[in-house]
N, C-alpha and C positions, 0 to 999 in steps of 0.2 A: 503493499499499500503506500503511495505516495506521502511525503511527510518532508515540505521544506518550507523554511521559515520566510515570511514576508516582511513583518513588521518585529523589530526588535525590541527587547525587554531594556529594562532602565540598564546604561552603563554600568559594567561590574557586577550586576546582578548575577546572571550567567545561568538564570532560572529557564528560559527558554524564550518562546516569542508571543506576541498579542493574537497572531493569527499564523496559522499553517495551512498548506494545502494538503488535502485528503481526497483520495479517489471515493468516487460514491458509484453507486448503480441509478441511473436514471430509467424510471418508467414511466410510458406514455401510453397509454391504452393498452395495447398486445405487445408492445415494443418495448424494448430494454436496451440500454446501452451504458458503457463506461464512461464517466467523465471526471475531470478534475476541477476542485473548486475552495475557496478559503474558508475556514473555519476560525471564529473566534475563540481564543482560550481563557479559560477562567479558572484561578487559582485560590486557594485559601489563604486570606491573609489575615494575622492577627495583629490588633493594636495592642503594643506593652507600655506600660507606664510603672517605674520603677519596679522592675521583675515581675509584675502581675499583669497577666492577660485581661484587657477590659472587654473585649468583643471580637468576634471572628466573623469576617465577613468574606463571600466571595466577589472577585475583582479583576480586572484584567491587569497582567503583570507589567504595565508601561507607567510612568509618571508616578511612582509611588511616593516619593518624598512631599510632592504635591498633596497628595490623597491624604498623608499621615498630618501634613500642616491644616489642610483644609478640615480635615474631620475635626482635628482637635478644637478648631475654632468654631466651628457651626454646632458642634453638640456642647458647646459652652464649658469645656473642660478648663479653658483658660480664658482670660478677659481679652489678650491681646496677642498678636503674632510676635511681639517682643517677649513674651513670657516662655517662648517655646526654644528650647535650646537645640542640640543635636539630633537629628534624625538617623539611626541606623537602621539599613535594610538587611536583614539577614536571611541568608536563603538555607530551606530545609529541603530535604528530598520530597516533600509531597506541599510544600506551601511556604510562604513567607512570612517572616514577623516584620514589626515595624516598630522598633525600640525609641520611643519618643521621651526625651528629656523635658519636664516641666518642674515649676518650684514645688518644694516639698508641700507646700499649705494646698495646693491645688491638687497634688497627688493623695494626700489626706481627704480631702472632701471625696474625690472620685471611689475611695476606696468604701468610705462610709456609704455612697449611694450604692454601691455593687453589694455591700453586705445586707442593707436595707432592702433592696429589690430581691435578692436570694431569698429572704426570710418570708418573703409573701409569696412564694411559688406553690401554686395548689390550696391558696388560702381563698376562699369567696368573698367575702365583702372587702378584704385587705386588698383585693385585685384593683378596686376602685383607686386606690393610691397609685398602683403600678400604672394604671391608665393616666393620671393626672402625670406621672414622670415623663408618659411617652407624648402626651400630647400637652407640651407644656406652653404656656401663652407667649405668643410671638413678641418681641422687642420692638417696641415704637420705632419708627423710623421718620426723623425729623427734619430729613433733607427737603430742599426745596426743587430738587431736580425736575425738570420738564423735557421733553425730545419730541422732535419733530415727525409727525408720522413717515415721512419721507426717511428717516433714518431707521425707524423701525423696520420699514419694509426692507431696507438696503441691509440690515442685520441678518433678517429671516432670509433672504436669497442668498448671502454670501455662506450660510452655515452650510447648507448641502454641497456645496462646492470644497468644504475645508475637512469633510469627513472623509479621511484616508482609509481609515479601517474599515469603516462601513461600508464603502463603496464595492469592498470584496467581498465582505463578509454578510454584510445586511443581517447584523444579529448585536449590534452595540448602539447606544447612546451617545450623545455628545451634548457637551453645554458650550458656551463661549460667553467671554467678556466684552461688550461693545463698548465703544467711545461713545459720547453725545451725538456725534456725527454718524453713527451706524456701522464703523469700521471694525471688524474683528480683531482683537488685538490678542486675546488668549484664546486657543480651541482645546478641550481634551476630549477622550472618548474614553468609554468604559460600558463593560457589560452590565454595569449597574447605573441607573440614572442618577441616584444619589451621589455615587462615585464620581462621575463625571463633573457634578457640579463642586463638590469637594476636591476635586483635582484643579479648576478652574480658581476657586476661592483660595487655595494653598499657593498658587503659582502668582496670583495676584497680591497677596498679602505680601510676596517677596520682591514685587517687581516694582520698577518706575512708575507703573499705572495706578498703584494702590490710593493716591491722593487725587487721581482725577475723577472727574463726572462719568458715569457710564450705568451699563443696565445689563442683564442676563439674559440669554436666549438659551432655550433647551429643545431638544427634539422628541421629549417625551410628553405625556400629560402631565398637567401642573398639580402636584398632590400636595397635601398640607407639609408633608416633610422638607419639600424644596422650599415653601415660602417661610418655615421656620429657620432653615438655615441661611435664607438671603438676609431676613429679618436681625439676626443674632449679629450679622457683620454691617448691617447697615445700609443694604442694597436698596435701592426704592424702586425698582421695576424689573420684573421677570416676565418673560414673554415665552409662551410654548406653542409649540406646532399643533398641539392636541388640547383637548378642553380641560379644564381644572374639576377638581372634586368640590363640593359643597363647603366641605370645612375648610378648604384652601381659600376659599372666596371669602369666608368668615374671617380667617385669621389675617387675609391680608388687607382686609377692609378697615380691622382694627388696627393693624399694624402702620397703615399708611402708605402700603404698598399698592402700586399699580399692577394690577394681574391682568395679563393678554394673554388668551387663548386663541385657537386656530389661526395663527399668523402664518398666512401663506398667500404668496405673491403681494398684492396690494390691498390685501383686506385680512381683518383681524376684527376678535371679539374682546372689549374691554369691559371687564368684570367688576373693577373696583377702582377707585380715584382716577376717573377721565380727565382731571384737571391735569394730569401730569402728562397727558398725550396732546400735543398742540397740533393745529393744521398747519402744514408746509412740508 
């Protein structure tokens, strides 16, 4: 069976590739034939703080340092990117560990939260508290940011052209950071839509674009988790190519975030804070 890498993993990781060519049998009616195609890879990625594993998620094995930083920020584990120290990517035979250095007080709070959640497992009424932890209130975004419709349309159109991994695999999501003029400055892809967004936010926090105004575009539906993540880092607008969920709309409304769905061509649905979208 064919097995050739196309998209490399993080430099120095040596884990594999984000996509590999595989031979498959193509059936069409009564006919069949062999063909080759790219298949997206996913690996278990453990987020480790202070020698303790916080969570394990499946992710594409690329841009893992961006993922580590973005996840640590958007999950509220630290308050700012300046509190994140070294990020070490450690390869194992069946997965990857991300060792992330954070201040001791943040580490202690994270361990307390983990112990509290573990104690609720299997407990009926206590599960309500666990749900509260999962659906935490979105942070209010006070930015006065606005964007012209033309910039919104330009960013949506450009994203499709920048999805190099998805062009071959048709199996991954993308997220991007766009300038106020609609230029895509950062694009990341992953098998998980949340991971793709975390990678963008992680990269943004360490780049020269961090202080400049802009917005996020994603290829997935706009779920509440994505709204939570952009709110946590103060992003005032998120646009998705698909529709949002009801909870996402309510969170965005309360947080002051413009939530745009069905961004396709020169049309879109603006579900919250339309005052942020200007004619032009």
